[in-house]
N, C-alpha and C positions, 0 to 999 in steps of 0.2 A: 207702307212699303210692301207688306205681305200681300195686300189685296192687288197691288200692281203686278207683282210677280205671278200671282195666281191667274190674273187676267191674261198675262202674256203666255203662260204655259197652256191655258185652255184655248187660246186663239193663236197658236204659233204660226199657222199658215197665213193668217191675215196680217200678222205683225211682220213676218218675213216678206210678204207681198208688198206691203207698204214701204218697207225699207228698200227693197229692190226697185220699186217704182221711183222712189225718190232719188236713188243713185243713178238710174237710167236718165231721168230728167236732168239731173245735174251734169252728167257727162254730155248729154246732147246740147245743153246750153253752153257749156265751156268749150267742148271740142268740136261739135258739129256731128252730122250723121255719119260720114265716112270714117272719121277717126274713132267714133264710138263703136261702129261695127268692127273695125280693125281690132280694137281693144277686146271686144266681146269674143271675137274669133280666137284670140290667144288665150282668153280665160277658159273657153270651152276646150281648146287643145290641151291646156294645162290640167284641166279636170280629167280629161280622157287618159292622159299619160299617168296621172296620179292614181286613177282607178285601176289601170293596168298594173301599175307597180304594186298596189295593195292586193291585187288578185294573183300576183306572182307571175304575170305575163312579161316575158323579156322582150324589149323592143329590138334588141339585136337578133333574137330568134325569129321574130316576125319579119324583119327585113331580109334575113337570110332565106327564110322559106319563100318569101315573095320573089326574090331574085332567082332562086332555084326553079320556081314555077315558070318564070319568064324564060329561063334557059331551056327548059323542057319543051315549052310550047313553041319556042323559036326554031328548034331543030327538028320538029316532027312534021 
């Protein structure tokens, strides 16, 4: 057991790559290409929102700044 854990930690990139490849293949077989891409898009969106939350970036503040920028550009 100790040797298996050591192998996993020494080759973590390979192990994660194999697991991700297996998951992608499974999703493609079960759901098809478009549904898999739809799921992947929401996974990426969730990752980005979680990253922003961890970094202390407020989604409300971003939206408010974006809308203010639209208002300024619209009236100039």
